N, CA, C and O atoms as CSV, one atom per row, in Angstrom:
chain,resi,resn,atom,element,x,y,z
A,1,TYR,N,N,157.526,117.442,133.507
A,1,TYR,CA,C,158.572,118.019,132.690
A,1,TYR,C,C,158.006,118.963,131.634
A,1,TYR,O,O,158.586,120.014,131.359
A,2,ALA,N,N,156.879,118.588,131.048
A,2,ALA,CA,C,156.308,119.395,129.970
A,2,ALA,C,C,155.911,120.779,130.466
A,2,ALA,O,O,156.195,121.785,129.816
A,3,GLU,N,N,155.251,120.826,131.623
A,3,GLU,CA,C,154.821,122.121,132.151
A,3,GLU,C,C,156.017,123.000,132.499
A,3,GLU,O,O,156.020,124.200,132.225
A,4,HIS,N,N,157.030,122.390,133.104
A,4,HIS,CA,C,158.230,123.133,133.465
A,4,HIS,C,C,158.953,123.625,132.215
A,4,HIS,O,O,159.398,124.772,132.163
A,5,GLY,N,N,159.068,122.774,131.225
A,5,GLY,CA,C,159.709,123.166,129.972
A,5,GLY,C,C,158.967,124.292,129.275
A,5,GLY,O,O,159.584,125.214,128.741
A,6,THR,N,N,157.642,124.216,129.279
A,6,THR,CA,C,156.834,125.269,128.667
A,6,THR,C,C,157.029,126.592,129.397
A,6,THR,O,O,157.183,127.641,128.772
A,7,LEU,N,N,157.021,126.534,130.716
A,7,LEU,CA,C,157.235,127.740,131.511
A,7,LEU,C,C,158.607,128.350,131.232
A,7,LEU,O,O,158.725,129.563,131.058
A,8,LEU,N,N,159.633,127.520,131.189
A,8,LEU,CA,C,160.984,128.026,130.907
A,8,LEU,C,C,161.075,128.627,129.510
A,8,LEU,O,O,161.710,129.664,129.318
A,9,ALA,N,N,160.445,127.980,128.538
A,9,ALA,CA,C,160.460,128.513,127.171
A,9,ALA,C,C,159.779,129.875,127.128
A,9,ALA,O,O,160.258,130.790,126.459
A,10,ASN,N,N,158.678,130.011,127.831
A,10,ASN,CA,C,157.970,131.300,127.868
A,10,ASN,C,C,158.806,132.364,128.569
A,10,ASN,O,O,158.892,133.495,128.092
A,11,TRP,N,N,159.419,132.017,129.688
A,11,TRP,CA,C,160.275,132.971,130.401
A,11,TRP,C,C,161.441,133.420,129.545
A,11,TRP,O,O,161.830,134.587,129.583
A,12,SER,N,N,161.997,132.505,128.776
A,12,SER,CA,C,163.174,132.860,127.975
A,12,SER,C,C,162.853,133.938,126.944
A,12,SER,O,O,163.741,134.688,126.536
A,13,THR,N,N,161.604,134.020,126.523
A,13,THR,CA,C,161.232,135.044,125.545
A,13,THR,C,C,161.161,136.434,126.174
A,13,THR,O,O,161.146,137.438,125.463
A,14,LEU,N,N,161.117,136.492,127.493
A,14,LEU,CA,C,161.022,137.772,128.190
A,14,LEU,C,C,162.383,138.348,128.550
A,14,LEU,O,O,162.487,139.500,128.970
A,15,LEU,N,N,163.417,137.545,128.383
A,15,LEU,CA,C,164.770,137.961,128.767
A,15,LEU,C,C,165.665,138.086,127.545
A,15,LEU,O,O,165.294,137.713,126.432
A,16,ASP,N,N,166.846,138.617,127.786
A,16,ASP,CA,C,167.842,138.748,126.725
A,16,ASP,C,C,169.137,138.084,127.166
A,16,ASP,O,O,169.354,137.814,128.347
A,17,GLY,N,N,169.974,137.834,126.197
A,17,GLY,CA,C,171.334,137.405,126.470
A,17,GLY,C,C,171.482,136.014,127.035
A,17,GLY,O,O,170.708,135.103,126.739
A,18,ALA,N,N,172.509,135.880,127.866
A,18,ALA,CA,C,172.901,134.579,128.389
A,18,ALA,C,C,171.817,133.948,129.251
A,18,ALA,O,O,171.640,132.730,129.224
A,19,ARG,N,N,171.097,134.748,130.006
A,19,ARG,CA,C,170.041,134.194,130.874
A,19,ARG,C,C,168.917,133.600,130.022
A,19,ARG,O,O,168.403,132.528,130.341
A,20,ALA,N,N,168.540,134.271,128.967
A,20,ALA,CA,C,167.495,133.759,128.074
A,20,ALA,C,C,167.959,132.463,127.415
A,20,ALA,O,O,167.189,131.508,127.307
A,21,GLU,N,N,169.196,132.430,126.984
A,21,GLU,CA,C,169.726,131.225,126.328
A,21,GLU,C,C,169.797,130.056,127.308
A,21,GLU,O,O,169.511,128.917,126.937
A,22,ALA,N,N,170.173,130.329,128.543
A,22,ALA,CA,C,170.232,129.270,129.552
A,22,ALA,C,C,168.841,128.703,129.835
A,22,ALA,O,O,168.674,127.489,129.951
A,23,LEU,N,N,167.852,129.577,129.945
A,23,LEU,CA,C,166.481,129.116,130.171
A,23,LEU,C,C,165.975,128.308,128.987
A,23,LEU,O,O,165.312,127.286,129.158
A,24,ARG,N,N,166.289,128.769,127.802
A,24,ARG,CA,C,165.854,128.074,126.593
A,24,ARG,C,C,166.483,126.684,126.496
A,24,ARG,O,O,165.811,125.719,126.132
A,25,THR,N,N,167.762,126.587,126.820
A,25,THR,CA,C,168.455,125.303,126.810
A,25,THR,C,C,167.832,124.352,127.828
A,25,THR,O,O,167.642,123.168,127.551
A,26,GLU,N,N,167.519,124.880,129.001
A,26,GLU,CA,C,166.880,124.063,130.027
A,26,GLU,C,C,165.470,123.656,129.595
A,26,GLU,O,O,165.033,122.538,129.870
A,27,ALA,N,N,164.763,124.559,128.922
A,27,ALA,CA,C,163.422,124.242,128.434
A,27,ALA,C,C,163.462,123.089,127.441
A,27,ALA,O,O,162.648,122.169,127.516
A,28,VAL,N,N,164.404,123.141,126.520
A,28,VAL,CA,C,164.540,122.064,125.531
A,28,VAL,C,C,164.821,120.739,126.240
A,28,VAL,O,O,164.237,119.712,125.893
A,29,ALA,N,N,165.707,120.760,127.225
A,29,ALA,CA,C,166.035,119.531,127.958
A,29,ALA,C,C,164.809,118.976,128.679
A,29,ALA,O,O,164.583,117.766,128.667
A,30,GLU,N,N,164.024,119.837,129.299
A,30,GLU,CA,C,162.821,119.391,130.003
A,30,GLU,C,C,161.790,118.819,129.027
A,30,GLU,O,O,161.169,117.792,129.302
A,31,LEU,N,N,161.617,119.480,127.908
A,31,LEU,CA,C,160.656,119.006,126.912
A,31,LEU,C,C,161.116,117.687,126.296
A,31,LEU,O,O,160.303,116.803,126.030
A,32,GLU,N,N,162.419,117.560,126.073
A,32,GLU,CA,C,162.952,116.292,125.551
A,32,GLU,C,C,162.683,115.156,126.547
A,32,GLU,O,O,162.316,114.050,126.148
A,33,ARG,N,N,162.867,115.433,127.842
A,33,ARG,CA,C,162.578,114.431,128.865
A,33,ARG,C,C,161.108,114.044,128.850
A,33,ARG,O,O,160.764,112.869,128.977
A,34,SER,N,N,160.253,115.030,128.696
A,34,SER,CA,C,158.818,114.764,128.664
A,34,SER,C,C,158.448,113.880,127.479
A,34,SER,O,O,157.673,112.935,127.623
A,35,VAL,N,N,159.001,114.184,126.313
A,35,VAL,CA,C,158.723,113.390,125.111
A,35,VAL,C,C,159.276,111.978,125.283
A,35,VAL,O,O,158.655,111.005,124.856
A,36,GLU,N,N,160.437,111.876,125.906
A,36,GLU,CA,C,161.057,110.570,126.127
A,36,GLU,C,C,160.200,109.698,127.057
A,36,GLU,O,O,160.037,108.500,126.826
A,37,LEU,N,N,159.666,110.314,128.096
A,37,LEU,CA,C,158.877,109.565,129.079
A,37,LEU,C,C,157.432,109.352,128.649
A,37,LEU,O,O,156.847,108.296,128.889
A,38,PHE,N,N,156.865,110.376,128.007
A,38,PHE,CA,C,155.476,110.306,127.583
A,38,PHE,C,C,155.339,111.135,126.323
A,38,PHE,O,O,155.308,112.364,126.381
A,39,ASP,N,N,155.259,110.473,125.195
A,39,ASP,CA,C,155.276,111.200,123.927
A,39,ASP,C,C,153.882,111.423,123.344
A,39,ASP,O,O,153.752,111.650,122.141
A,40,GLY,N,N,152.852,111.362,124.162
A,40,GLY,CA,C,151.503,111.502,123.652
A,40,GLY,C,C,150.918,112.895,123.737
A,40,GLY,O,O,149.740,113.077,123.430
A,41,SER,N,N,151.687,113.873,124.136
A,41,SER,CA,C,151.179,115.230,124.251
A,41,SER,C,C,151.461,116.020,122.967
A,41,SER,O,O,152.608,116.338,122.654
A,42,VAL,N,N,150.414,116.318,122.253
A,42,VAL,CA,C,150.553,117.054,120.995
A,42,VAL,C,C,151.193,118.416,121.240
A,42,VAL,O,O,152.054,118.845,120.471
A,43,ASP,N,N,150.778,119.096,122.301
A,43,ASP,CA,C,151.323,120.425,122.574
A,43,ASP,C,C,152.810,120.382,122.916
A,43,ASP,O,O,153.565,121.270,122.520
A,44,THR,N,N,153.229,119.360,123.646
A,44,THR,CA,C,154.647,119.223,123.973
A,44,THR,C,C,155.463,118.921,122.723
A,44,THR,O,O,156.523,119.510,122.511
A,45,LEU,N,N,154.976,118.015,121.904
A,45,LEU,CA,C,155.656,117.704,120.641
A,45,LEU,C,C,155.764,118.948,119.767
A,45,LEU,O,O,156.809,119.201,119.167
A,46,HIS,N,N,154.698,119.716,119.696
A,46,HIS,CA,C,154.663,120.921,118.875
A,46,HIS,C,C,155.662,121.961,119.385
A,46,HIS,O,O,156.432,122.517,118.603
A,47,LEU,N,N,155.650,122.224,120.698
A,47,LEU,CA,C,156.557,123.228,121.261
A,47,LEU,C,C,158.010,122.824,121.063
A,47,LEU,O,O,158.835,123.650,120.672
A,48,LEU,N,N,158.331,121.565,121.330
A,48,LEU,CA,C,159.717,121.133,121.149
A,48,LEU,C,C,160.125,121.227,119.684
A,48,LEU,O,O,161.247,121.632,119.381
A,49,ALA,N,N,159.237,120.861,118.780
A,49,ALA,CA,C,159.534,120.988,117.348
A,49,ALA,C,C,159.773,122.447,116.978
A,49,ALA,O,O,160.682,122.751,116.206
A,50,GLN,N,N,158.967,123.345,117.518
A,50,GLN,CA,C,159.156,124.773,117.226
A,50,GLN,C,C,160.511,125.259,117.727
A,50,GLN,O,O,161.203,125.999,117.027
A,51,LEU,N,N,160.889,124.853,118.919
A,51,LEU,CA,C,162.186,125.255,119.460
A,51,LEU,C,C,163.324,124.691,118.611
A,51,LEU,O,O,164.311,125.379,118.349
A,52,TYR,N,N,163.183,123.446,118.186
A,52,TYR,CA,C,164.184,122.862,117.286
A,52,TYR,C,C,164.270,123.664,115.988
A,52,TYR,O,O,165.367,123.951,115.510
A,53,LEU,N,N,163.137,124.023,115.425
A,53,LEU,CA,C,163.140,124.785,114.175
A,53,LEU,C,C,163.814,126.140,114.360
A,53,LEU,O,O,164.567,126.586,113.495
A,54,GLU,N,N,163.545,126.789,115.479
A,54,GLU,CA,C,164.182,128.078,115.756
A,54,GLU,C,C,165.696,127.937,115.880
A,54,GLU,O,O,166.441,128.879,115.609
A,55,ASP,N,N,166.140,126.755,116.290
A,55,ASP,CA,C,167.573,126.487,116.419
A,55,ASP,C,C,168.176,125.910,115.142
A,55,ASP,O,O,169.358,125.569,115.110
A,56,GLY,N,N,167.360,125.800,114.081
A,56,GLY,CA,C,167.848,125.265,112.813
A,56,GLY,C,C,167.938,123.753,112.781
A,56,GLY,O,O,168.641,123.197,111.936
A,57,ARG,N,N,167.249,123.081,113.673
A,57,ARG,CA,C,167.309,121.624,113.777
A,57,ARG,C,C,166.094,120.989,113.084
A,57,ARG,O,O,165.288,120.306,113.716
A,58,ARG,N,N,165.987,121.228,111.792
A,58,ARG,CA,C,164.838,120.743,111.009
A,58,ARG,C,C,164.706,119.220,111.045
A,58,ARG,O,O,163.599,118.690,111.135
A,59,ASP,N,N,165.828,118.528,110.974
A,59,ASP,CA,C,165.796,117.063,110.972
A,59,ASP,C,C,165.295,116.506,112.302
A,59,ASP,O,O,164.707,115.425,112.338
A,60,ASP,N,N,165.520,117.226,113.382
A,60,ASP,CA,C,165.020,116.797,114.690
A,60,ASP,C,C,163.543,117.158,114.860
A,60,ASP,O,O,162.799,116.456,115.545
A,61,ALA,N,N,163.133,118.246,114.237
A,61,ALA,CA,C,161.744,118.703,114.366
A,61,ALA,C,C,160.778,117.829,113.578
A,61,ALA,O,O,159.646,117.611,114.009
A,62,ARG,N,N,161.211,117.335,112.446
A,62,ARG,CA,C,160.313,116.582,111.553
A,62,ARG,C,C,159.622,115.392,112.229
A,62,ARG,O,O,158.396,115.300,112.157
A,63,PRO,N,N,160.351,114.475,112.886
A,63,PRO,CA,C,159.646,113.332,113.491
A,63,PRO,C,C,158.673,113.740,114.595
A,63,PRO,O,O,157.647,113.090,114.797
A,64,LEU,N,N,158.998,114.814,115.302
A,64,LEU,CA,C,158.081,115.298,116.332
A,64,LEU,C,C,156.789,115.801,115.702
A,64,LEU,O,O,155.698,115.512,116.192
A,65,LEU,N,N,156.918,116.552,114.616
A,65,LEU,CA,C,155.735,117.064,113.926
A,65,LEU,C,C,154.928,115.935,113.292
A,65,LEU,O,O,153.698,115.956,113.309
A,66,GLU,N,N,155.621,114.961,112.739
A,66,GLU,CA,C,154.916,113.810,112.153
A,66,GLU,C,C,154.106,113.078,113.223
A,66,GLU,O,O,152.967,112.674,112.993
A,67,GLN,N,N,154.712,112.918,114.381
A,67,GLN,CA,C,154.015,112.251,115.483
A,67,GLN,C,C,152.821,113.090,115.953
A,67,GLN,O,O,151.745,112.552,116.216
A,68,ALA,N,N,153.014,114.398,116.056
A,68,ALA,CA,C,151.925,115.276,116.489
A,68,ALA,C,C,150.769,115.244,115.497
A,68,ALA,O,O,149.608,115.209,115.903
A,69,VAL,N,N,151.073,115.256,114.207
A,69,VAL,CA,C,150.027,115.187,113.178
A,69,VAL,C,C,149.295,113.847,113.255
A,69,VAL,O,O,148.078,113.792,113.082
A,70,ALA,N,N,150.026,112.782,113.513
A,70,ALA,CA,C,149.389,111.462,113.633
A,70,ALA,C,C,148.430,111.423,114.825
A,70,ALA,O,O,147.386,110.773,114.768
A,71,LEU,N,N,148.794,112.124,115.906
A,71,LEU,CA,C,147.944,112.157,117.094
A,71,LEU,C,C,146.773,113.114,116.955
A,71,LEU,O,O,145.716,112.900,117.548
A,72,ALA,N,N,146.962,114.178,116.165
A,72,ALA,CA,C,145.915,115.194,116.003
A,72,ALA,C,C,145.810,115.584,114.528
A,72,ALA,O,O,146.203,116.688,114.148
A,73,PRO,N,N,145.280,114.680,113.695
A,73,PRO,CA,C,145.233,114.953,112.255
A,73,PRO,C,C,144.352,116.142,111.870
A,73,PRO,O,O,144.446,116.644,110.750
A,74,ASP,N,N,143.513,116.587,112.773
A,74,ASP,CA,C,142.639,117.724,112.491
A,74,ASP,C,C,143.323,119.076,112.750
A,74,ASP,O,O,142.746,120.122,112.452
A,75,ARG,N,N,144.527,119.066,113.293
A,75,ARG,CA,C,145.239,120.314,113.591
A,75,ARG,C,C,145.936,120.834,112.339
A,75,ARG,O,O,147.012,120.363,111.972
A,76,GLN,N,N,145.319,121.793,111.700
A,76,GLN,CA,C,145.845,122.368,110.470
A,76,GLN,C,C,147.188,123.058,110.691
A,76,GLN,O,O,148.051,123.019,109.814
A,77,ASP,N,N,147.377,123.688,111.851
A,77,ASP,CA,C,148.641,124.372,112.135
A,77,ASP,C,C,149.815,123.401,112.123
A,77,ASP,O,O,150.901,123.735,111.649
A,78,LEU,N,N,149.593,122.204,112.644
A,78,LEU,CA,C,150.654,121.197,112.637
A,78,LEU,C,C,150.935,120.701,111.227
A,78,LEU,O,O,152.090,120.536,110.835
A,79,GLN,N,N,149.877,120.465,110.474
A,79,GLN,CA,C,150.046,120.032,109.095
A,79,GLN,C,C,150.795,121.074,108.272
A,79,GLN,O,O,151.675,120.735,107.481
A,80,ASP,N,N,150.442,122.346,108.465
A,80,ASP,CA,C,151.101,123.433,107.733
A,80,ASP,C,C,152.580,123.528,108.106
A,80,ASP,O,O,153.435,123.712,107.240
A,81,LEU,N,N,152.874,123.402,109.397
A,81,LEU,CA,C,154.259,123.484,109.835
A,81,LEU,C,C,155.080,122.318,109.289
A,81,LEU,O,O,156.219,122.503,108.860
A,82,LEU,N,N,154.504,121.126,109.305
A,82,LEU,CA,C,155.190,119.968,108.738
A,82,LEU,C,C,155.405,120.133,107.241
A,82,LEU,O,O,156.484,119.827,106.732
A,83,ARG,N,N,154.407,120.605,106.546
A,83,ARG,CA,C,154.499,120.823,105.109
A,83,ARG,C,C,155.577,121.883,104.798
A,83,ARG,O,O,156.263,121.787,103.780
A,84,SER,N,N,155.721,122.871,105.658
A,84,SER,CA,C,156.706,123.934,105.406
A,84,SER,C,C,158.138,123.399,105.416
A,84,SER,O,O,159.034,124.016,104.841
A,85,LEU,N,N,158.356,122.256,106.066
A,85,LEU,CA,C,159.704,121.675,106.083
A,85,LEU,C,C,160.127,121.168,104.727
A,85,LEU,O,O,161.318,120.996,104.469
A,86,ASP,N,N,159.163,120.927,103.855
A,86,ASP,CA,C,159.470,120.423,102.507
A,86,ASP,C,C,159.660,121.543,101.487
A,86,ASP,O,O,159.987,121.289,100.328
A,87,GLU,N,N,159.456,122.760,101.920
A,87,GLU,CA,C,159.575,123.910,101.000
A,87,GLU,C,C,160.989,124.405,100.924
A,87,GLU,O,O,161.271,125.361,100.202
């Protein structure tokens, strides 16, 4: 699910309009499934959190970022993104 969701998210950035939105919606669903089944992928947690943030879903992004930081405390980009939610 994670690979498929990542691919769909990337494709959606290359398109415009309804097709891009449909791909993005499907990407979020695939990434959510991946996190639900296996939540140990820092990159999947990060990508889904970013998509949530782009959609204005800060409250949904926060626990994903917290989990990603807990799994990879050395990732400064994750720490910075999590910290930005408090600004």
